[in-house]
C-alpha positions in Angstrom: 27.0 -2.3 24.6 23.9 -1.9 22.4 23.0 -4.0 19.4 24.5 -1.5 16.9 27.8 -1.5 18.7 27.8 -5.3 18.8 27.2 -5.5 15.1 30.1 -3.2 14.4 32.4 -5.3 16.6 31.4 -8.5 14.9 31.8 -6.8 11.4 35.3 -5.7 12.4 36.3 -9.1 13.7 35.0 -10.7 10.4 37.0 -8.1 8.4 40.2 -8.8 10.3 39.8 -12.6 10.0 39.1 -12.2 6.2 42.2 -10.0 5.8 44.3 -12.6 7.6 43.0 -15.4 5.4 43.6 -13.3 2.3 47.2 -12.5 3.4 47.9 -16.2 3.7 46.1 -17.4 0.6 45.5 -14.6 -2.0 43.9 -17.1 -4.4 41.4 -18.3 -1.8 39.1 -15.3 -2.0 37.2 -16.2 -5.2 36.3 -19.6 -3.9 34.4 -18.3 -0.9 32.8 -15.2 -2.5 30.4 -17.2 -4.8 28.5 -18.7 -1.9 28.3 -15.4 -0.1 27.1 -13.6 -3.2 24.4 -16.3 -3.8 23.2 -15.9 -0.2 23.0 -12.1 -0.5 21.2 -12.2 -3.8 18.8 -14.9 -2.5 17.9 -12.7 0.5 17.5 -9.7 -1.8 15.2 -11.7 -4.0 13.1 -12.7 -1.0 12.9 -9.1 0.1 11.7 -8.0 -3.3 9.2 -10.8 -3.5 7.7 -9.9 -0.1 7.6 -6.2 -1.1 5.8 -6.9 -4.3 3.4 -9.3 -2.6 2.5 -6.8 0.0 1.9 -4.1 -2.6 -0.3 -6.4 -4.7 -2.3 -7.4 -1.7 -3.0 -3.8 -0.8 -3.9 -3.0 -4.4 -6.4 -5.9 -4.4 -7.9 -4.8 -1.1 -8.4 -1.3 -2.3 -10.0 -2.5 -5.6 -12.3 -4.7 -3.6 -13.4 -1.8 -1.4 -14.1 0.4 -4.4 -16.2 -2.4 -6.0 -18.2 -2.9 -2.8 -18.9 0.9 -2.5 -19.9 1.0 -6.2 -22.3 -1.9 -5.7 -23.8 -0.3 -2.6 -24.4 3.0 -4.3 -25.9 1.3 -7.3 -28.2 -0.8 -5.2 -29.3 2.2 -3.1 -30.0 4.1 -6.3 -32.2 1.3 -7.6 -34.1 1.2 -4.3 -35.2 4.8 -4.9 -38.0 3.3 -6.9 -39.6 2.1 -3.6 -40.1 5.6 -2.4 -43.3 7.6 -3.1 -43.3 9.2 -6.6 -43.0 12.8 -5.4 -39.8 12.1 -3.4 -38.0 10.2 -6.1 -36.7 13.1 -8.3 -35.1 15.0 -5.4 -33.5 11.7 -4.1 -32.2 10.9 -7.5 -30.6 14.3 -7.7 -29.1 13.9 -4.3 -27.6 10.5 -5.3 -26.1 12.1 -8.5 -24.6 14.8 -6.4 -23.3 12.2 -3.9 -21.7 10.2 -6.7 -20.0 13.3 -8.2 -18.7 14.1 -4.7 -17.3 10.6 -4.2 -15.6 10.7 -7.6 -14.0 14.1 -6.6 -12.8 12.5 -3.4 -10.8 9.9 -5.3 -9.7 12.2 -8.1 -6.6 13.7 -6.3 -5.6 11.7 -3.2 -2.3 13.6 -2.9 -4.1 16.8 -1.9 -5.1 15.9 1.6 -6.9 19.1 2.4 -9.1 18.8 -0.7 -9.8 15.1 0.1 -10.8 15.9 3.7 -13.1 18.7 2.4 -14.6 16.3 -0.1 -15.1 13.6 2.5 -16.9 16.1 4.8 -19.2 17.0 1.8 -19.9 13.3 1.3 -21.0 12.9 4.9 -23.2 16.0 4.6 -24.9 14.6 1.5 -25.3 11.2 3.2 -27.1 13.0 6.0 -29.5 14.7 3.5 -30.2 11.4 1.8 
């Protein structure tokens, strides 16, 4: 017997025991239900708390990655000043194009095909830079 079948057997045994107790003492049901309700609601509360905690953690991780990428692009843009004067205008234009492409990548994440195409364009621009 697998785990699902065992759970069904245990649930049926519990139902029959509960029905037998209810038949003997019809007023006894409300006494035991409060503790069971409290336990179920406590477990539900823990489940919700862990779900929200995980979502908040993933949100913070994404926000941190975006901040790191923004800082890296900004630092690289400032380092263009170290290049020879004749190479700087083309490199600044490439960086502007790269930044526009990165923004487009994040604009509509639900459209996976467009996001993949935009990521490919980002990699191509990085190669030019």
